[in-house]
KEKE-3310 file (N, C-alpha, C; in steps of 0.2 Angstrom, whole numbers, plus 5000, padded with zeros to 4 digits):
npx = (5004:5003:5009:5013:5016:5029:5032:5042:5049:5059:5072:5084:5095:5103:5114:5112:5099:5102:5109:5098:5089:5097:5098:5084:5083:5089:5080:5073:5060:5049:5052:5043:5031:5032:5030:5039:5037:5045:5045:5050:5053:5054:5068:5084:5097:5100:5093:5080:5084:5092:5082:5074:5082:5086:5091:5084:5079:5068:5051:5049:5042:5044:5040:5038:5037:5034:5043:5035:5035:5037:5026:5016:5022:5022:5008:5006:5012:5005:4992:4995:4998:4996:4994:4986:4993:5004:5020:5031:5046:5061:5073:5085:5086:5091:5086:5087:5089:5077:5067:5055:5048:5046:5037:5026:5022:5018:5006:4999:4995:4987:4977:4974:4983:4996:5012:5028:5045:5062:5074:5090:5107:5119:5132:5143:5146:5151:5143:5137:5139:5127:5117:5120:5117:5103:5100:5103:5093:5081:5084:5083:5069:5065:5071:5063:5050:5052:5055:5043:5039:5031:5017:5018:5014:5005:5015:5027:5027:5036:5039:5050:5051:5039:5023:5006:4988:4982:4969:4967:4975:4969:4956:4959:4962:4975:4992:4995:4999:5002:5010:5027:5036:5034:5024:5021:5018:5007:4997:4997:4990:4977:4975:4975:4963:4954:4955:4965:4978:4994:5010:5026:5039:5054:5062:5061:5072:5079:5093:5098:5105:5108:5111:5114:5117:5122:5115:5103:5099:5095:5084:5074:5068:5062:5052:5044:5039:5031:5022:5016:5008:4999:4993:4986:4977:4972:4969:4962:4967:4965:4970:4984:4992:4990:4996:5009:5012:5011:5022:5032:5035:5042:5054:5072:5080:5090:5085:5073:5078:5085:5075:5068:5077:5080:5069:5062:5072:5082:5096:5103:5099:5104:5118:5119:5115:5126:5136:5132:5133:5147:5149:5143:5152:5158:5148:5136:5123:5117:5119:5114:5101:5097:5098:5088:5076:5075:5074:5062:5053:5054:5048:5035:5031:5032:5022:5011:5010:5020:5031:5024:5012:5016:5021:5010:5003:5011:5010:4997:4998:5005:5006:4991:4989:4981:4969:4973:4968:4974)
npy = (4994:5011:5024:5037:5049:5056:5071:5077:5090:5094:5102:5103:5099:5088:5082:5086:5081:5067:5066:5068:5058:5047:5049:5047:5034:5029:5030:5028:5024:5011:5007:5002:5008:5020:5031:5039:5053:5059:5074:5080:5095:5099:5096:5096:5091:5078:5072:5066:5054:5048:5045:5036:5025:5022:5011:5007:5005:5012:5015:5022:5035:5042:5057:5066:5082:5096:5111:5120:5127:5127:5126:5120:5108:5102:5101:5092:5080:5079:5075:5063:5055:5042:5040:5046:5056:5069:5073:5086:5088:5097:5097:5101:5098:5088:5075:5070:5053:5051:5059:5057:5047:5055:5065:5057:5052:5063:5066:5054:5056:5068:5071:5083:5092:5104:5100:5107:5106:5109:5117:5116:5123:5115:5104:5101:5110:5125:5140:5153:5171:5178:5168:5161:5171:5171:5158:5159:5168:5160:5150:5158:5160:5146:5144:5153:5147:5135:5139:5144:5157:5162:5154:5143:5149:5152:5159:5153:5142:5133:5124:5115:5106:5100:5094:5087:5083:5075:5078:5091:5099:5097:5102:5116:5119:5117:5122:5138:5140:5152:5159:5160:5162:5162:5153:5143:5149:5157:5146:5142:5152:5150:5138:5141:5148:5138:5133:5124:5119:5124:5116:5114:5104:5101:5090:5084:5085:5093:5095:5110:5112:5125:5134:5149:5162:5179:5188:5180:5178:5191:5193:5186:5193:5204:5198:5192:5204:5210:5199:5199:5210:5206:5195:5200:5209:5202:5189:5188:5191:5201:5206:5206:5217:5228:5222:5221:5234:5239:5231:5237:5248:5242:5239:5239:5255:5257:5250:5256:5269:5266:5262:5274:5282:5276:5270:5268:5275:5270:5269:5274:5264:5253:5255:5256:5243:5236:5242:5237:5224:5222:5226:5215:5205:5208:5213:5204:5203:5216:5221:5212:5210:5223:5224:5214:5218:5231:5228:5220:5229:5238:5229:5228:5242:5244:5235:5241:5252:5262:5272:5282:5277:5266:5273:5279:5268:5264:5275:5273:5262:5266:5268:5274:5280:5287:5279:5279:5278:5265)
npz = (5000:4995:5005:5005:4993:4984:4977:4965:4957:4943:4934:4923:4932:4934:4942:4955:4957:4956:4968:4978:4975:4978:4992:4995:4993:5005:5015:5031:5033:5026:5010:5002:5004:4998:4984:4971:4962:4949:4941:4926:4920:4905:4904:4897:4899:4900:4910:4907:4900:4910:4920:4914:4912:4925:4938:4953:4970:4973:4971:4957:4947:4932:4925:4911:4904:4893:4895:4907:4919:4937:4945:4937:4935:4948:4949:4939:4945:4957:4951:4946:4957:4969:4982:4997:5004:5001:4998:4996:4988:4984:4970:4974:4988:5000:5008:5026:5033:5040:5036:5028:5036:5047:5042:5038:5050:5057:5050:5053:5065:5064:5051:5045:5044:5038:5035:5039:5035:5040:5030:5029:5029:5019:5026:5019:5009:5003:5003:4993:4998:4998:4997:5008:5018:5016:5020:5033:5037:5036:5045:5057:5057:5059:5072:5079:5078:5084:5097:5101:5098:5088:5078:5064:5048:5032:5026:5028:5020:5011:4997:4996:5006:5012:5017:5014:5014:4999:4995:5000:4993:4980:4983:4985:4973:4967:4962:4955:4939:4933:4941:4942:4952:4970:4969:4978:4991:4987:4984:4997:5004:4999:5004:5018:5018:5018:5030:5034:5045:5049:5054:5061:5059:5067:5065:5053:5042:5028:5018:5010:4995:4989:4974:4967:4956:4959:4952:4948:4961:4965:4957:4964:4976:4969:4961:4971:4977:4966:4965:4977:4976:4966:4971:4981:4974:4964:4968:4979:4992:5002:5014:5013:5007:5017:5028:5024:5023:5036:5041:5035:5043:5053:5049:5048:5051:5041:5030:5027:5024:5012:5003:5003:4996:4984:4977:4961:4955:4945:4940:4951:4960:4955:4957:4971:4975:4970:4977:4990:4988:4988:5001:5008:5010:5022:5031:5030:5036:5036:5023:5013:5018:5016:5002:4998:5003:4997:4983:4984:4988:4977:4967:4972:4970:4956:4952:4958:4951:4952:4962:4970:4972:4980:4992:4996:5001:5011:5019:5024:5031:5042:5060:5065:5053:5038:5028:5013:4996:4986)
capx = (5000:5007:5007:5015:5018:5034:5032:5049:5050:5066:5074:5092:5099:5104:5119:5108:5093:5105:5110:5092:5086:5101:5095:5078:5084:5091:5075:5071:5053:5049:5052:5037:5025:5033:5031:5042:5035:5050:5042:5055:5050:5057:5075:5088:5104:5101:5089:5075:5087:5094:5076:5071:5087:5088:5089:5083:5074:5062:5045:5050:5038:5046:5035:5041:5033:5037:5044:5029:5036:5037:5019:5013:5026:5019:5001:5006:5014:4999:4987:4997:5000:4991:4993:4982:4997:5009:5026:5035:5054:5064:5078:5091:5085:5093:5083:5090:5085:5071:5063:5049:5045:5044:5031:5021:5020:5014:4999:4995:4992:4982:4977:4972:4989:5001:5018:5033:5051:5067:5079:5096:5113:5123:5138:5149:5147:5152:5138:5139:5137:5120:5113:5121:5112:5096:5099:5102:5086:5077:5086:5080:5062:5065:5072:5057:5045:5054:5055:5036:5038:5025:5016:5020:5008:5006:5021:5033:5025:5041:5038:5056:5051:5032:5018:4999:4984:4981:4963:4967:4978:4964:4951:4961:4963:4982:4996:4993:5004:5003:5015:5033:5039:5030:5018:5019:5015:5000:4993:4996:4985:4971:4974:4973:4956:4950:4955:4970:4983:5001:5014:5033:5043:5061:5066:5060:5077:5082:5099:5097:5111:5106:5116:5112:5121:5120:5110:5097:5096:5091:5077:5069:5064:5058:5047:5040:5036:5026:5017:5012:5002:4995:4989:4981:4972:4968:4968:4957:4971:4965:4974:4991:4995:4990:5000:5016:5013:5013:5028:5038:5037:5046:5060:5078:5081:5094:5081:5068:5081:5087:5069:5066:5082:5081:5064:5060:5078:5085:5103:5105:5097:5109:5124:5118:5115:5132:5140:5130:5135:5153:5149:5140:5157:5160:5142:5131:5116:5114:5120:5109:5094:5095:5096:5082:5070:5074:5071:5055:5048:5053:5044:5028:5030:5031:5016:5006:5010:5025:5033:5019:5007:5019:5022:5003:5001:5015:5007:4991:5000:5008:5001:4987:4989:4975:4969:4973:4966:4980)
capy = (5000:5017:5028:5044:5051:5061:5074:5080:5093:5095:5106:5103:5098:5081:5080:5087:5076:5061:5066:5068:5051:5043:5050:5044:5027:5027:5032:5023:5021:5005:5010:4999:5012:5027:5032:5045:5055:5065:5078:5083:5100:5100:5095:5095:5089:5071:5070:5061:5048:5045:5043:5031:5020:5021:5005:5009:5001:5016:5015:5028:5036:5048:5061:5070:5087:5102:5116:5124:5130:5122:5125:5115:5102:5099:5099:5085:5075:5077:5072:5056:5052:5037:5040:5052:5061:5071:5076:5090:5089:5100:5094:5103:5097:5081:5073:5065:5046:5050:5064:5054:5045:5061:5068:5053:5051:5069:5065:5049:5059:5072:5071:5089:5097:5105:5099:5110:5103:5114:5116:5118:5123:5108:5104:5099:5114:5132:5144:5160:5175:5180:5162:5160:5175:5168:5152:5161:5170:5154:5147:5162:5158:5140:5145:5156:5143:5130:5142:5146:5164:5162:5148:5144:5151:5151:5163:5148:5136:5132:5117:5111:5101:5101:5088:5089:5078:5077:5081:5098:5102:5097:5107:5123:5121:5116:5128:5142:5140:5159:5161:5157:5163:5162:5149:5139:5154:5158:5141:5141:5157:5147:5132:5144:5150:5132:5131:5119:5121:5123:5114:5114:5098:5102:5083:5082:5089:5092:5100:5114:5113:5130:5137:5154:5168:5185:5191:5176:5179:5197:5193:5183:5197:5208:5194:5192:5210:5210:5194:5200:5214:5202:5190:5205:5212:5197:5182:5189:5191:5208:5208:5206:5224:5232:5219:5223:5241:5239:5228:5242:5253:5239:5237:5243:5262:5257:5247:5261:5274:5264:5263:5281:5285:5272:5267:5271:5278:5264:5269:5274:5258:5248:5257:5255:5236:5234:5243:5233:5217:5221:5226:5209:5200:5210:5214:5201:5204:5222:5222:5207:5212:5229:5223:5210:5222:5236:5225:5218:5235:5240:5225:5230:5248:5243:5232:5246:5258:5268:5273:5286:5272:5262:5277:5280:5262:5264:5280:5270:5257:5269:5268:5280:5283:5287:5273:5282:5274:5263)
capz = (5000:4995:5010:5003:4986:4984:4971:4965:4950:4942:4928:4921:4938:4935:4947:4961:4957:4958:4976:4981:4974:4982:4999:4996:4994:5011:5020:5037:5031:5021:5003:4998:5005:4995:4977:4970:4955:4947:4935:4922:4916:4899:4905:4891:4902:4901:4915:4905:4899:4916:4924:4910:4913:4932:4942:4959:4974:4974:4966:4954:4941:4929:4921:4906:4901:4890:4900:4909:4926:4943:4947:4932:4936:4954:4948:4936:4949:4961:4947:4945:4963:4971:4989:5000:5007:4996:5001:4991:4989:4978:4967:4978:4995:5001:5015:5030:5032:5044:5034:5026:5042:5051:5039:5038:5057:5059:5047:5056:5072:5062:5044:5042:5045:5033:5039:5036:5038:5039:5024:5032:5024:5019:5030:5015:5003:5004:5000:4991:5003:4998:4998:5015:5022:5015:5024:5040:5039:5037:5052:5062:5057:5062:5079:5082:5078:5089:5104:5102:5098:5084:5075:5057:5044:5025:5023:5029:5016:5005:4995:4996:5011:5015:5016:5016:5011:4992:4995:5002:4987:4975:4986:4985:4966:4965:4961:4949:4934:4931:4945:4941:4959:4975:4968:4984:4996:4984:4986:5005:5006:4998:5009:5024:5018:5019:5037:5036:5050:5048:5060:5060:5062:5066:5064:5046:5040:5022:5017:5004:4991:4984:4970:4963:4955:4962:4947:4949:4967:4965:4954:4968:4980:4965:4959:4976:4977:4961:4966:4983:4974:4962:4975:4985:4970:4959:4971:4985:4998:5003:5020:5012:5006:5023:5032:5022:5024:5043:5042:5033:5048:5058:5046:5051:5047:5034:5025:5025:5020:5005:4999:5001:4992:4978:4973:4955:4953:4943:4940:4958:4964:4953:4960:4978:4975:4968:4983:4996:4987:4991:5009:5010:5012:5028:5035:5026:5038:5034:5016:5009:5020:5012:4995:4997:5004:4992:4977:4985:4988:4970:4964:4974:4967:4949:4951:4960:4946:4953:4969:4973:4975:4986:4998:4999:5004:5017:5024:5027:5036:5048:5066:5065:5047:5035:5023:5006:4990:4982)
cpx = (5004:5004:5008:5018:5023:5034:5038:5050:5057:5067:5081:5096:5101:5109:5115:5102:5096:5106:5103:5089:5090:5099:5089:5078:5086:5086:5074:5064:5053:5048:5046:5031:5026:5033:5034:5041:5040:5047:5048:5052:5054:5065:5078:5095:5105:5097:5084:5078:5089:5088:5074:5076:5088:5086:5089:5078:5068:5057:5045:5045:5040:5040:5038:5036:5037:5038:5038:5030:5035:5030:5015:5016:5023:5012:5001:5007:5008:4993:4989:4998:4994:4990:4989:4986:5003:5014:5030:5042:5056:5070:5085:5091:5086:5091:5087:5086:5078:5066:5056:5045:5042:5037:5025:5018:5016:5006:4995:4992:4986:4982:4975:4977:4993:5008:5024:5040:5056:5071:5085:5102:5117:5130:5144:5150:5147:5147:5140:5136:5130:5115:5114:5117:5105:5095:5099:5096:5081:5078:5083:5072:5061:5065:5066:5051:5046:5053:5048:5035:5032:5024:5017:5013:5010:5013:5027:5032:5030:5040:5044:5056:5044:5028:5011:4995:4983:4974:4963:4970:4972:4958:4953:4962:4970:4986:4994:4999:5006:5009:5022:5038:5033:5023:5016:5016:5008:4995:4992:4991:4978:4970:4972:4965:4951:4951:4960:4975:4990:5005:5021:5036:5050:5065:5066:5065:5079:5088:5098:5103:5109:5112:5113:5117:5118:5114:5103:5094:5092:5085:5072:5065:5059:5052:5042:5036:5030:5020:5013:5006:4997:4990:4984:4976:4968:4966:4964:4961:4971:4969:4982:4995:4995:4995:5008:5017:5015:5020:5034:5040:5041:5053:5066:5078:5085:5089:5076:5071:5083:5081:5067:5071:5082:5075:5062:5066:5083:5093:5106:5104:5103:5116:5124:5118:5122:5137:5138:5132:5143:5154:5147:5146:5159:5154:5136:5124:5113:5114:5115:5102:5092:5094:5090:5076:5069:5071:5064:5051:5048:5048:5036:5027:5028:5024:5010:5005:5015:5026:5028:5014:5010:5019:5015:5001:5005:5012:5001:4993:5004:5003:4997:4986:4982:4975:4968:4971:4973:4978)
cpy = (5006:5022:5035:5044:5057:5064:5079:5083:5094:5098:5107:5103:5091:5079:5081:5082:5069:5060:5065:5061:5046:5043:5047:5037:5024:5029:5026:5020:5016:5008:5007:5004:5019:5026:5039:5047:5061:5068:5082:5088:5103:5100:5093:5093:5082:5068:5065:5054:5044:5042:5037:5024:5018:5015:5007:5005:5006:5014:5022:5029:5042:5051:5066:5075:5092:5107:5121:5128:5125:5121:5120:5108:5098:5097:5092:5079:5073:5074:5064:5052:5047:5037:5047:5057:5062:5075:5079:5090:5092:5096:5096:5102:5090:5079:5068:5058:5046:5055:5062:5051:5050:5064:5064:5052:5057:5068:5059:5051:5064:5073:5078:5094:5098:5105:5102:5108:5109:5112:5120:5119:5117:5109:5103:5104:5121:5136:5151:5165:5177:5174:5160:5164:5173:5162:5154:5164:5165:5151:5151:5160:5151:5140:5148:5152:5137:5133:5145:5153:5166:5155:5149:5145:5150:5154:5158:5142:5136:5125:5113:5106:5102:5095:5090:5083:5080:5080:5088:5102:5103:5102:5114:5124:5120:5123:5132:5143:5147:5162:5157:5158:5164:5158:5145:5143:5155:5153:5140:5146:5154:5141:5135:5146:5144:5130:5126:5122:5119:5121:5113:5108:5099:5096:5081:5086:5088:5097:5103:5115:5119:5133:5142:5160:5174:5188:5187:5177:5186:5198:5190:5188:5202:5204:5193:5198:5211:5205:5195:5205:5210:5198:5194:5207:5207:5191:5183:5189:5198:5211:5209:5213:5228:5229:5221:5230:5242:5237:5233:5246:5249:5237:5242:5250:5262:5255:5253:5267:5272:5264:5270:5284:5282:5270:5272:5275:5272:5264:5270:5268:5253:5249:5255:5247:5234:5236:5239:5226:5217:5222:5219:5204:5202:5210:5211:5203:5210:5223:5218:5209:5218:5228:5219:5214:5228:5233:5222:5224:5238:5236:5227:5237:5248:5240:5236:5251:5264:5269:5277:5282:5268:5267:5279:5274:5262:5269:5277:5265:5260:5269:5275:5284:5283:5282:5277:5276:5272:5259)
cpz = (5000:5000:5009:4996:4986:4977:4970:4958:4949:4935:4927:4927:4939:4941:4954:4962:4959:4966:4980:4981:4978:4990:5000:4996:5001:5017:5025:5036:5026:5014:4999:4999:5002:4988:4976:4963:4953:4940:4932:4918:4910:4900:4898:4893:4903:4906:4913:4903:4905:4920:4920:4911:4920:4935:4949:4963:4975:4969:4962:4947:4938:4925:4917:4903:4898:4896:4901:4916:4931:4945:4943:4933:4942:4953:4944:4940:4954:4957:4946:4951:4965:4978:4991:5003:5002:5000:4995:4993:4983:4976:4970:4985:4996:5008:5019:5030:5035:5041:5032:5031:5046:5048:5040:5046:5060:5056:5050:5062:5070:5055:5041:5043:5038:5037:5035:5039:5036:5033:5027:5027:5025:5023:5026:5009:5006:5000:4998:4997:5004:4999:5006:5020:5021:5020:5031:5042:5039:5043:5057:5062:5061:5070:5082:5083:5084:5096:5105:5101:5093:5080:5067:5053:5036:5022:5024:5024:5010:5003:4993:5000:5015:5013:5018:5012:5003:4991:4996:4996:4981:4977:4985:4977:4963:4964:4955:4945:4932:4935:4944:4947:4964:4974:4974:4989:4993:4986:4993:5007:5005:5003:5016:5024:5019:5026:5039:5040:5048:5054:5057:5063:5061:5064:5057:5042:5032:5021:5010:5001:4986:4980:4965:4962:4958:4958:4948:4956:4968:4962:4958:4972:4975:4963:4964:4977:4972:4963:4972:4981:4970:4966:4979:4980:4966:4962:4978:4992:5000:5009:5019:5011:5013:5028:5030:5023:5032:5045:5040:5038:5054:5056:5049:5047:5041:5029:5022:5022:5013:5001:4998:4996:4985:4974:4967:4952:4951:4943:4947:4962:4962:4956:4968:4979:4974:4974:4989:4995:4990:4998:5012:5012:5019:5033:5031:5029:5036:5027:5012:5012:5016:5005:4994:4998:4999:4986:4978:4985:4980:4966:4965:4970:4960:4948:4953:4955:4947:4961:4973:4976:4981:4992:5000:5003:5011:5022:5027:5032:5042:5054:5066:5058:5043:5029:5016:5001:4987:4976)
residu = (UNK:UNK:UNK:UNK:UNK:UNK:UNK:UNK:UNK:UNK:UNK:UNK:UNK:UNK:UNK:UNK:UNK:UNK:UNK:UNK:UNK:UNK:UNK:UNK:UNK:UNK:UNK:UNK:UNK:UNK:UNK:UNK:UNK:UNK:UNK:UNK:UNK:UNK:UNK:UNK:UNK:UNK:UNK:UNK:UNK:UNK:UNK:UNK:UNK:UNK:UNK:UNK:UNK:UNK:UNK:UNK:UNK:UNK:UNK:UNK:UNK:UNK:UNK:UNK:UNK:UNK:UNK:UNK:UNK:UNK:UNK:UNK:UNK:UNK:UNK:UNK:UNK:UNK:UNK:UNK:UNK:UNK:UNK:UNK:UNK:UNK:UNK:UNK:UNK:UNK:UNK:UNK:UNK:UNK:UNK:UNK:UNK:UNK:UNK:UNK:UNK:UNK:UNK:UNK:UNK:UNK:UNK:UNK:UNK:UNK:UNK:UNK:UNK:UNK:UNK:UNK:UNK:UNK:UNK:UNK:UNK:UNK:UNK:UNK:UNK:UNK:UNK:UNK:UNK:UNK:UNK:UNK:UNK:UNK:UNK:UNK:UNK:UNK:UNK:UNK:UNK:UNK:UNK:UNK:UNK:UNK:UNK:UNK:UNK:UNK:UNK:UNK:UNK:UNK:UNK:UNK:UNK:UNK:UNK:UNK:UNK:UNK:UNK:UNK:UNK:UNK:UNK:UNK:UNK:UNK:UNK:UNK:UNK:UNK:UNK:UNK:UNK:UNK:UNK:UNK:UNK:UNK:UNK:UNK:UNK:UNK:UNK:UNK:UNK:UNK:UNK:UNK:UNK:UNK:UNK:UNK:UNK:UNK:UNK:UNK:UNK:UNK:UNK:UNK:UNK:UNK:UNK:UNK:UNK:UNK:UNK:UNK:UNK:UNK:UNK:UNK:UNK:UNK:UNK:UNK:UNK:UNK:UNK:UNK:UNK:UNK:UNK:UNK:UNK:UNK:UNK:UNK:UNK:UNK:UNK:UNK:UNK:UNK:UNK:UNK:UNK:UNK:UNK:UNK:UNK:UNK:UNK:UNK:UNK:UNK:UNK:UNK:UNK:UNK:UNK:UNK:UNK:UNK:UNK:UNK:UNK:UNK:UNK:UNK:UNK:UNK:UNK:UNK:UNK:UNK:UNK:UNK:UNK:UNK:UNK:UNK:UNK:UNK:UNK:UNK:UNK:UNK:UNK:UNK:UNK:UNK:UNK:UNK:UNK:UNK:UNK:UNK:UNK:UNK:UNK:UNK:UNK:UNK:UNK:UNK:UNK:UNK:UNK:UNK:UNK:UNK:UNK:UNK:UNK:UNK:UNK:UNK:UNK:UNK:UNK:UNK:UNK:UNK:UNK:UNK:UNK:UNK:UNK:UNK:UNK:UNK)
# end
């Protein structure tokens, strides 16, 4: 009997995929209860041939599709899955031997949960400074949840290492393929609307072998910023923009100053980002936080229609501020 279906999308990461599949072969849970659906999203690096010829103890189901994005790939895997429980793992997240068993055990106690597992920096790979900063920010979230400072929410729903009932994914309508970034959080907001509860299991560890150039890394916060506005205006998440506006006033003064200085000033912004990148080798916490937030706010401003609309939103979020039209 298949107890859990692992949906693993991949695109041109054959070496990393091999490492992940090798780790899945070493799971403590009986492999007879696990199926692994690897969805190759138009890979051209030999991944498809490797999957077709692979001799493995895993019950492996290769799914080959034209390149459509990770949201469509995950939907395809969920459609083909046979188990009632779906575990999402990314092709650069290497699971510890107990990961699958930890996810399954949580759902056996309560089938209406969404279980989030940590993605930790690998012990055997040196990360670029900007990726290392990102991993430290994730670790801070994990520590806060472990210490009970706050409960996990949809905003911690990263599909590199998370599990939930297949019926909940279908009830929410699956991932929206229109989102090429933040597609997991967007689905999580709809799952929240269904009343599904999030829990964090610190023992379901995956090691995140993230490899991003600085240029590709800077595209992430900008895309998140634009998508936050889209989710608020087009996907019914009316609470999101007021929340982000209130959170702006809690940011470090450096972050707020950078936004005031640079929004909609493209040449200046590029120069500031370049300078902060250099500073990041000495003061990564401040430098990369500044870059990430600046680009996130620029993405929001562009989607809102310009910085004037962004500052109107921020003013409305100030304690005692007036709710201007945005």
